[in-house]
N, C-alpha and C positions, 0 to 999 in steps of 0.2 A: 148640534150634538151627536154623540157616536152611539147610542144606544140602537141594538138589535139592527145593525145595519153590517150586511155581509160584505165584508173588505178582502181584496184580492191581491193590494200592493204587498210587495215583498221588497225589503232596505235591496241596494246593491251590494251589500258586502255579504250577501247569502253564500254568494259562490264563495269566500274566502272563510265563511264558517264551515263549509261542508268539511273540510279537514279535520275541525273539532269533532262535527259529528261522525266520521269513520274511524278518527281514534278513539272514539267513547264506545264504538261497535253497536251505535244505535242502528240496528236494522229494523228497515220499515216493518210494520203489524199493521193487522187491521184496528181501528181506532176502538172497537167496543172488545176487543179479546181481553181476557183475564181481569176485567172489572168485576167486584164482588158488592152484592146489595147490601147498603146499614139501612136504608127505609127508603119509600116512594121517593124518586128523585135525586136518592144522593148514592153513591158508590164511592168503594174504596180499590186503589188498586199499589203495589210497590212494582217497581222495577230494579232489576240487576242488571246492569249493563259494565262493559269491559273499562278498566280504567286501575281497580273496581272503583265505581260509584253503586250506590244504592239510594235510591228516591222512592220517596213515598206520598203519593198523591189521592186525595179525595175529590170528586165533581160533584158540583150541585147543578140539578137541570135548572134553568132560568124562568122556563115558564109552568114552574110546579107550584100553584098557589098555595100549597101549604107549607112552603120551608122557604125560610128567610134567612138573612144574615143579620148577627148582634153581636155586639160589643161587649164582653167579658173584663170588669175592672179585679185588679187585684183587691183583697178586702173589701170590694163593694164601693172603694173611693179612687180618687183620682191623684192623690198626693199623700198616701202613707205607705211605705214600702212595697214588698212585691209578693206575688204566690208562686208556686209551680202551677202550672198550666193544668194539670190534672185538677189541681185543689179549685182553677177558678171554673171550670166545666163545672162540676159538681156543685160549686156553689149557685151557678145559675139554671139547673136542674129545675123542673116543676115549678118555677117562678112567674110573676107575672111579668107580663110586659104590654108595651102600648102600640103594637102593630096597627091596632084597628087606627089610632089617633087617641085612645082614650085606655084606661086600663080595664085587664080583666082578663084576655086571654093567656094561656100560659107557654112557657118555654119547654120544648122535650129536646135537650141538647145533645146533638148526633155527632159532632165532628168539630175540633178546636184547633186552633194553631196560636201559636206565641205572635203578638202583635209589634207595636212601634218599639225604637231604640227611646232608653229609658236612664235617667241618673243612676248610675250603681250604688251610690249611698243614700238618696231618697226614695229610689222608686219611681220618681215624677216621669211621666211620659216626655218625649221632647219635642211635643208637638200637638196639636190640636185632636181633642178625641168627643165624636158625637155618640152618643149609648142611649138606646131605646127612644132616642127622638128628642132628649134632654143635648144640650149644649154643654157638654161635661168640663171640656179643659179648652181653654183657646186658644185658637190658632196664633202661631208667631206672624206679626205682619211680614209680608214681604220675604215670605223663608225661601219661596223655591217650590218644592213639593208638598201639599197637604195630602195625600193620601188618599185611599181608595173611598168612594163613596156609595152606600147604596139606601135608593128612594124607596119612596111608599109605594110608586108606580112600578116598581119591579125593573128599573132602570139603574146603569151604574156608570161611573166614570174614573178615572183616574185624575183626583184635582192636581193643579200646578198651583201657582202662586196668588196667594190671597190677601187680602187687609180689611181692616174695618174703618169703613169712611165715616169720617167725622157726622155726627147726627145720625147713625144708623141704628144705634141701638138705645134703647131709652124705656121707660116704664111713663105709661101714661094713665092717670086717674079718670077715668070714664066717669065714673060719680061726679066728679068736681070740672072735670074739663081741663086738667092741668097734666104738663108732662115733663119727666125730669130724663136728663142724660144717664146713660149708665157706663162706667168706665172702665169695666171689665166683667170678667166671670170666673170666680172661683180662685184668684189668683191675691198676690199680698196686694194690700192695700196702701195709697199715698195719701196723706195729708190731702183734704179736701175731696176726695173721690167717693161714690157711691158705686159698690161692689155688689154684684146679683152673687149670692150663694145658693147651689141647689143642692139636692139632698148628696151627691157623689164627691162634695164639698167634705163630710164627714158627719160625724154624729152632731157636733154643735156650732152655732156660731163662732164669732168672734166674740161677742161681749166686749166689755173694759168701757172704754171711753169713745163709744158710738152710739150712736141712735140706731134701732135696728125694727123693722119691719117683718113681721111674719105674715107669710099669703097663702092661702091654698088654693090651690091650681088645679083647675077643669083637666087638665093634660100636659103633658112635659113641655117646658120653656124651651125652644128650640127653633128651628128656623123654618117658619111655616111660610106657604106660598102667597102670592099676590099680597104681601104686605101686612097678610093679618096676623092679628097679635093672640099670644097664649094668654087667657084670661083666667084670673084669680080674685079672691075676696080677701082682705085684710082680715085676721085673726086677733093678733095682738101688737101693741109697740112697747118697745124698750127704751127709755130715753138713757139709762144711766144702767153699767152693771151688767147684770144678770147675761146669760147665754141663752140663747135659744134652742133648743133638742128641733132637728130637722127631719120631719118625718117623710115618707116615700114622695106624697105629692105635695109638698111645700118647697117655698122658696123662701129666702130671707134677705130684704135690703139692707145692706149695711154700711152706712155712711160716717167719717170719719170729718172733723173739723168743721170749714166754712161750711161743708154742705150738709151737717146734721142738722141746722136750721130748715133748709128747703126740703127735707125730708121729711122732718116733724110737722112741718106747716101745711103739706100736701096730703099725708095720709089719715085717714081716720077709719076706728074700726067700723067693719060690717062695708066700706068703698069697695068697689068694684075697678078692677085696675088690670091693663093689658100690657103684656111683656113684648114688645119687638125685637127680635135679634136679627143680624143680615151678616154678610161677607162680601165682600166683591172681589170677583174671579177672574184672574189675569193669566196669561199665557206665563210659562217659564219665563220668557225676558221680564216678567213684572212691570211691564207696560202696556202690551197690548192686550184688549177685552177679550177674554175666553166665555164662550157661548155656553158653558155647560155650567147650570145655575145650581146652588148651595140651598134653594127652596125645598123644603120636605125633605131633606136626606135624614134618613133614619137612624144610619151606623156609620161609622167613622173613624179608621185610626191610620196615623200616619207612617209610610215608608219612606225610602231615601231614593235610589234609583229607580227612574221608569226606566226598565230595559227593552221593553216593547211598546212601542206607539204608533195605533193603528195599522197593525202588519210589518211596521219598519220597525228592527233591531238597533237601539241605540248603544252606539260605543261610548265608556266612559272610561277614561285612561288613569281615574284615581286607583293608586295602587291597591287598596281594598278592594277593588271591583275586576283586578285581573291576577290576585293569587287563589288558589283553591280552597274554599273553606266548606263547613257545613252552611247553608243556606235555607231561608224560608222566604217564600214567594207567594205571591198571588196572580194570577192570570186568566182570561177570559176571551169568551167568542161570541158571537149571538146566540149559543145553544147552552153553554155550560160556563161555570163559574168555577176554578180550581185551587185547590190548596195544596201548595206543594213544598214539601220538607227534603234538603238533601243531607246526609250524613257526611261528616268529613272527618280529616285529620287522625287516620287510622290507614295506613298504606295496605295493610293486609286485606282490608272492611270495605274502606270507602275512602277515597281521598278528597272529596268534593268538589266544587264545581268553582267555576269564575263566575260571572256575571256574563260574559259574554256566553259562554258555555249552558248557561241554566235559559239565557234568551234562548238559544237556538234548540234546546230540550222543549221549553213551552210552545217555541212555533212549531218546531217538526213532529215531535210527539204527541202534543195535546191541540195542534191547529190553534193556538190561540192567536188573537190579534194585539192586545194589551197586556201587557204584566209590570207591576212595580215589587221591588224587595224590601224585606221587611228585615225586622233586627236576625241575626242571623249567630254562628259561633255555637259558644254553649246553650245559648237560647233556643235554639232551632228544634221543634218538639211539635208533632200531629199525636193528637188524641183522636181516638176512634172508638165511637159506643163503649166508654167505659176504660179501654186502655189505652196505653203510648205504643205507638207502633213502630217508632224508628230509634235510635239507640243514640241520646244526647253525649256530646262528644266529653262532658265532663265526667260521664260515667253514670249519671242520674240526673233527674230533671234541675235546672236551674231556674231559680224564682224570676217571672217576670212580672210588668207593668199592666201589660191589658193582653186582650186576645180578642181575635174574629171568630165568630162561632156558626156554623150551619144551624139552626134550629127549626123542628116540626113545630110548626102553631098546634097546638091542642085549645080546642074551644073555651068558653067561661064556662064554669059550673058553678052553684050558689045552693046551700041549704037554707032551709025554712025553719030551723030549730030553735031560733031566739026571732024577735022583731023589735023596732027601735023603741025604746021608751022602757023596754021590758026590765023588771030587777032579777038580777043573778048574783049568785057567787062562787067564788074560786074552789073547785074542789080539793087543791092541794096548793102548796106553794108553788107560784106560777111566773113565769118570767112577761113581762110588756114588752112588745116590741114598737119599733117605727113605723111598721109597714105591715102588712098581712103576708106572712112568710117568714122561716128561720134565717133566712137569706137577710134580712134588716136586724139591725142590732138591737138588742134588748137594752131598755132604758133604766128599767128597776124591776123591782118583783115584788109580789104580794104575799101575804102568809095564808094559809088555808082559813077559808069563811071568810074572805074579805069582800065585803059588800061592794056590790058596782050597778052600772046601768048602761044598758046597749045604748048608746049612742049616735046620734044623726050622723050620717057620713056623705057629703055632697058628691061623691063619684059613686056612690050607690055599690060598694063593693061588700058590705056586711055581709058574713057569710059567703064569700067567694074562696073558693078551692086554690090552695097553694103548699108546695114543699110538703105534700101528703096529707093535708088536713083542711078545715074550714077555719075561717077566721072571723072574729068579731071587733070591732072598736068599742073598747066599754070604758066609762069613768070611773076608777075607783076610787071617788072623795078628792077629785081634783087631778088624778094620775089617769092622764088617759094618752090610751094606745091599744095595741092590737092583741089581742089574745087567741088561742086555740080552742076550739070550740070544746074538744074533750076535757080541756081544764076546768068547766065552766058548768054549774047548774043552775036551775031555776031558783030566784031568792024568795023572801018571805015578802 
């Protein structure tokens, strides 16, 4: 594993790249000159280089325990359109995260960049996504490059080829001692499959001609270490028709065709279940084993070209790599992780970079050992502390599918205004959300003076602070969801 190891190797083509460095005017400078403080452990710096080239860089100190990487999703889900980067960053400001393994701490978004390549018509990312510990979008089997991975022990690696080994993903009914295989996560299902739907799938499950099981989770369903399972409790079962809404801490198991009987016969309301997910990691050849483990990865989005690998510049002769374009990249060494955005397509302002030039910049100016290219062109955007710092080549922000964010972790805060079982009523017409925060969709609204009851929450988040207010899980006569504290009064 290559975490926190001082590397000194340099690729033999570095001498050949010296001419690139000279031609772009990269004069040596102090490693710390010009950096502007964003927050403790996070800094920003613009670069103006000959060419002309404009580069915009943010860096995160890896040993700062209060700052982490987090994934942001357009519209909060993995398969429905795209959003400008600034909108994604604002969507996740002051929202709860699961950095501790459970929900409650909050995200103060400091820096964001656009993430993976995506389908321009649908907004669906081209490869896998892990968001706040959730396996949100499934990796392509044997796809080659799986993206940057950030783990809960603060280590990171650039993933290579992965695949889902048969039998490595399953749901176990702990109460009954029975297991069923899972055929995928958040994707279109074929007849005879059982698919896991997480909150990132969307507001509602498939429904229709499927058997579906709603499970409340104690933690996100993702890749846990040591073959551990994410634990949950069965809350409801639908055998025909209606869709489930998917609250922020729930999953749905959806079965179609011949698998419906197996799922229906295996699950009962109140049963304790475990979800076990895993991917097998291979080297770029998609044959030999890679020692970097995806167990306990907290966040990841896919890139395409790995242009720096353990101190060596990797030359890719694809035409897209050898022409100058706007670029977005992530690179790192044992001290810092860098977000890099390069403007381009404007001869008077910034001509952009080729991938070899981007690699040389990351290696020589940032002293990085590892680097991966993300979606570029008109998507390339760097957002810092509320502002877009670069000039996107479209003349405005382009909608993107996802983002990577440098986030300061704020502690959990709770209110004692109400208690479980207490009668309440709405002060005014009020939205009921799928989770504690306006970032979660509103599923319905209630009128003024609607009677309700503060209901039990398994993860003890009643009264938690998020998106500027405290939130309570309330049962309004069968309509159950999260309501902001300011809209509630004590009931009769």
